C-alpha positions as CSV (number, residue, x, y, z in Angstrom):
1,M,111.0,46.8,54.8
2,L,110.1,46.2,58.6
3,P,111.6,43.4,60.7
4,W,108.0,41.5,61.5
5,S,107.5,41.3,58.0
6,R,110.4,40.2,56.8
7,V,110.0,36.9,58.5
8,L,106.3,37.0,58.4
9,R,106.7,34.4,55.4
10,P,109.3,32.1,56.6
11,L,107.3,31.8,59.5
12,T,104.2,31.3,57.7
13,A,106.3,28.4,55.4
14,L,106.9,26.5,58.4
15,L,103.3,27.4,60.5
16,L,102.5,25.4,56.7
17,T,104.4,22.4,57.3
18,A,103.5,21.8,60.6
19,A,99.9,21.5,59.2
20,V,101.0,19.0,56.7
21,A,102.9,17.7,58.6
22,L,100.3,17.0,61.3
23,F,96.9,16.1,58.9
24,P,96.0,12.8,59.4
25,A,96.2,11.7,55.6
26,V,99.9,12.2,54.9
27,T,102.5,10.5,54.2
28,A,106.3,10.8,53.3
29,T,105.6,8.8,50.0
30,T,105.1,10.9,46.9
31,A,102.0,10.5,45.4
32,T,101.6,8.2,43.0
33,A,98.8,9.5,41.2
34,A,98.3,13.2,40.2
35,P,96.6,15.2,38.6
36,A,98.4,16.2,35.1
37,A,99.0,19.4,34.1
38,D,97.7,19.5,31.4
39,A,94.2,18.1,31.8
40,R,93.5,21.6,33.8
41,P,90.6,23.4,32.9
42,G,91.8,27.5,32.4
43,S,95.4,27.1,32.6
44,G,95.5,29.0,29.5
45,W,99.1,26.9,28.2
46,N,99.7,23.3,28.5
47,D,98.6,23.2,24.4
48,Y,100.7,20.1,23.5
49,T,99.4,21.2,19.8
50,C,101.7,24.2,20.4
51,K,104.6,23.4,17.6
52,P,107.5,26.5,18.4
53,S,108.1,28.9,16.0
54,A,111.6,29.6,14.2
55,A,112.0,32.9,16.2
56,H,111.2,31.1,19.5
57,P,112.6,27.0,18.8
58,R,112.0,25.9,22.2
59,P,109.4,25.3,24.3
60,V,109.4,26.7,27.8
61,V,108.6,24.6,30.7
62,L,108.1,26.0,34.3
63,V,109.4,24.2,37.7
64,H,107.2,25.8,40.1
65,G,107.9,26.2,43.7
66,T,108.0,24.8,47.4
67,F,104.4,25.1,48.3
68,G,103.4,25.3,44.4
69,N,101.7,24.6,41.7
70,S,101.8,24.0,38.3
71,V,98.6,27.2,37.8
72,D,98.5,29.2,40.3
73,N,102.6,29.7,40.4
74,W,102.4,31.0,36.9
75,L,99.2,33.0,36.1
76,G,101.5,35.7,35.7
77,L,105.0,34.5,33.8
78,A,102.9,31.8,31.7
79,P,100.8,34.4,30.0
80,Y,103.6,36.5,29.6
81,L,105.3,34.9,27.5
82,E,102.6,32.7,25.9
83,D,101.3,36.3,24.1
84,R,105.3,37.0,23.2
85,G,104.6,33.8,21.2
86,Y,106.4,30.9,23.1
87,C,104.8,27.4,23.9
88,V,104.9,27.0,27.6
89,F,104.3,24.1,30.1
90,S,103.4,23.3,33.2
91,L,104.2,20.9,35.3
92,D,103.3,20.0,39.6
93,Y,105.8,17.6,41.4
94,G,107.0,16.8,44.3
95,Q,102.8,16.2,45.7
96,L,102.3,14.5,49.0
97,S,99.9,11.7,50.0
98,G,97.0,13.5,51.1
99,V,98.2,16.8,50.4
100,P,95.9,19.0,47.1
101,L,97.3,21.8,46.2
102,F,100.5,21.9,47.2
103,H,103.1,20.2,45.4
104,G,106.7,20.7,45.3
105,L,107.3,18.9,49.2
106,G,108.6,15.6,48.0
107,P,112.5,14.6,48.1
108,V,114.2,16.3,45.3
109,E,115.9,13.5,44.0
110,E,112.3,12.3,42.9
111,S,111.0,15.2,41.9
112,A,114.1,15.5,39.4
113,A,112.9,12.3,38.1
114,Q,109.4,13.8,37.6
115,L,111.2,16.8,35.5
116,A,112.9,14.4,33.4
117,A,109.5,12.3,32.4
118,H,108.0,16.1,31.3
119,V,110.3,17.2,30.1
120,D,110.7,14.3,27.6
121,K,106.6,14.6,27.2
122,V,107.2,18.0,26.2
123,L,109.9,17.1,23.5
124,A,108.1,14.7,21.8
125,A,104.1,16.9,21.6
126,T,106.3,19.8,19.8
127,G,109.2,17.7,17.7
128,A,112.2,20.5,19.6
129,A,115.4,19.3,20.3
130,E,115.9,21.2,23.7
131,T,113.8,22.6,26.2
132,D,114.5,26.4,28.5
133,L,113.6,25.7,31.9
134,V,112.0,28.7,34.2
135,G,111.9,28.0,37.4
136,H,110.6,30.2,40.7
137,S,112.4,28.9,44.5
138,Q,113.0,25.2,44.5
139,G,111.5,25.4,40.8
140,G,114.9,27.2,40.3
141,M,117.8,24.8,42.0
142,M,115.6,21.7,41.9
143,P,116.2,21.2,37.9
144,R,119.9,21.9,38.7
145,Y,120.0,17.9,39.7
146,Y,118.5,17.2,36.4
147,L,121.1,18.5,34.5
148,R,124.1,16.9,36.6
149,F,122.4,13.6,37.5
150,L,120.0,12.9,35.0
151,G,121.3,13.5,31.6
152,G,118.7,16.8,31.6
153,A,122.5,18.2,30.0
154,A,121.6,16.7,26.1
155,K,117.6,18.2,26.5
156,V,118.6,21.1,27.9
157,N,119.4,25.3,26.1
158,A,119.1,27.2,29.4
159,L,117.6,27.2,33.1
160,V,116.6,30.8,34.3
161,G,116.3,30.2,38.1
162,I,113.7,32.9,39.7
163,A,115.7,33.9,43.3
164,P,116.2,30.0,43.7
165,S,117.9,28.3,46.8
166,N,121.2,26.7,45.3
167,H,122.7,27.2,48.1
168,G,120.7,26.4,50.0
169,T,118.1,28.9,53.0
170,T,118.7,29.7,56.1
171,L,114.8,31.4,56.2
172,S,116.5,34.6,57.6
173,G,118.4,32.4,60.1
174,L,115.7,30.7,61.3
175,T,117.1,27.4,60.5
176,H,119.9,28.5,63.3
177,L,117.4,27.2,65.5
178,L,116.4,24.1,64.7
179,P,119.6,22.7,66.6
180,Y,117.6,24.1,70.3
181,F,114.1,22.0,69.1
182,P,115.0,18.2,69.5
183,G,112.8,16.5,66.2
184,V,112.1,19.4,64.1
185,G,114.8,18.2,61.7
186,D,113.4,14.7,61.5
187,L,109.9,16.2,61.2
188,L,110.8,18.2,58.5
189,N,112.7,15.6,56.5
190,E,109.7,12.5,57.8
191,H,107.2,14.6,56.1
192,T,108.5,18.1,54.0
193,P,111.7,16.4,52.5
194,A,111.9,18.9,50.0
195,L,111.9,21.6,52.9
196,A,114.7,19.4,54.3
197,D,116.5,19.3,51.0
198,Q,116.9,23.1,50.6
199,V,118.1,23.7,53.9
200,V,122.0,25.2,53.9
201,G,124.1,22.9,54.7
202,S,121.6,19.7,53.6
203,D,123.4,16.0,51.8
204,V,121.5,17.0,48.7
205,L,122.3,20.8,48.4
206,T,125.9,19.2,49.4
207,R,126.3,16.6,46.4
208,L,124.4,19.6,43.9
209,N,127.1,22.0,44.1
210,A,130.7,19.8,45.1
211,G,132.9,20.1,41.6
212,G,131.3,23.1,40.8
213,D,127.6,24.8,40.0
214,T,127.6,23.7,36.4
215,V,127.3,21.6,33.9
216,P,128.8,21.7,30.0
217,G,126.6,23.0,27.4
218,V,123.5,25.0,29.6
219,R,123.0,28.5,29.7
220,Y,122.6,29.6,33.5
221,T,120.8,32.9,34.6
222,V,119.3,33.8,38.3
223,L,117.3,36.4,39.3
224,A,117.4,37.3,42.9
225,T,116.0,40.2,44.8
226,K,117.3,41.6,47.4
227,H,114.3,41.8,49.2
228,D,114.2,38.2,49.7
229,E,113.3,36.8,52.8
230,V,112.7,33.1,51.9
231,V,116.0,32.6,50.5
232,T,118.1,33.9,52.8
233,P,121.0,35.4,52.6
234,Y,119.7,36.0,48.8
235,R,123.5,36.0,47.3
236,S,123.5,32.8,47.6
237,Q,121.5,32.1,45.3
238,F,123.7,33.0,42.6
239,L,126.0,30.5,40.7
240,D,129.4,30.2,39.7
241,G,131.1,29.0,36.6
242,P,130.9,29.2,32.4
243,G,127.7,30.3,31.0
244,V,126.2,32.2,34.4
245,R,124.9,35.5,33.9
246,N,124.0,36.5,37.7
247,V,121.0,39.5,38.0
248,L,120.5,41.6,41.1
249,L,116.7,43.2,40.3
250,Q,117.9,47.3,42.7
251,D,120.7,46.9,39.6
252,L,117.6,47.0,37.3
253,C,115.7,48.8,39.2
254,P,116.5,50.7,42.4
255,L,112.7,50.9,43.1
256,D,111.7,47.3,42.9
257,L,111.0,46.0,46.1
258,S,109.5,42.3,45.2
259,E,110.6,39.9,47.5
260,H,110.6,36.2,47.3
261,L,107.2,35.7,46.1
262,A,106.4,38.1,43.6
263,I,109.5,38.0,42.3
264,G,108.2,34.7,41.1
265,L,104.3,35.5,40.7
266,F,104.0,39.3,39.0
267,D,107.4,41.2,38.9
268,R,107.1,42.2,35.0
269,I,111.2,43.3,35.2
270,A,111.5,40.1,36.5
271,F,109.7,38.3,33.6
272,H,111.2,41.2,31.0
273,E,114.8,39.8,31.8
274,V,113.4,36.1,31.7
275,T,112.3,36.5,27.8
276,N,115.9,38.5,27.6
277,A,117.5,35.2,29.4
278,L,115.7,32.9,26.8
279,D,116.5,35.5,23.1
280,P,120.1,36.6,24.6
281,A,120.7,37.8,21.3
282,H,117.4,40.3,21.0
283,A,117.5,41.3,24.7
284,T,116.8,44.4,25.0
285,P,117.7,46.5,28.4
286,T,115.9,45.8,31.8
287,T,114.3,49.3,33.2
288,C,111.7,50.0,36.0
289,A,110.1,51.5,32.6
290,S,109.6,47.2,32.0
291,V,106.8,47.1,34.2
292,F,104.7,48.4,31.3
293,G,106.1,46.4,28.5
């Protein structure tokens, strides 16, 4: 990948941040009334009449990434899992007042509380005792706050993180420039807290990772690509601890060129590894041919 293309998406994200910060209607307050994910027409999932089968006894909750939402982030993976017999649900979190469609921007702590409420709703509807979580980018990291601090470990069997920001990101080194631009860090904190929370060394990440990356009783899988240009360096995505499986897609298929967005949006090699993580007893080898599966 050409050097300029490796920083294109991070620069786009920063431009989006600036647009959000300067939009007149925006405040740093998480929206109090956001559209319910299950109220969106044509999503194809979030069927609250779905009852988990004996083969797949736990509902799957999909957790979108920064600037994502409950539909667009999962147009590939949600149908993929549905076709394989899973009850699939997704949520919107981290909404900012006056900012439609682009979510995952509010403080991580508040987003984790939204996830906790959504998991309770899914478990009540399905009758399941536990759920499995699959998250992309921030959506792979933020649930760890729920597991560690909000009692989620008792309600979650497995967490699958797709390119998660587990130990923060330098955005290909761009965050190292923040000290040279006085006020930019404050702008991030004030208008897009989730971005500030995901910078290497943030208070949230320091608390989250203090004392170990994992909590007992939960299985963790991390799927990463060496072509990631957003959560960098890519190995910072990996977790340490019992019950952890770290997977680099290029170890399974050297031809996989997916970067940060593609791995979550349409990479069927990654999707195959998600199903292996959800049902390890029936896992099958993931290869380049998994793209046809």
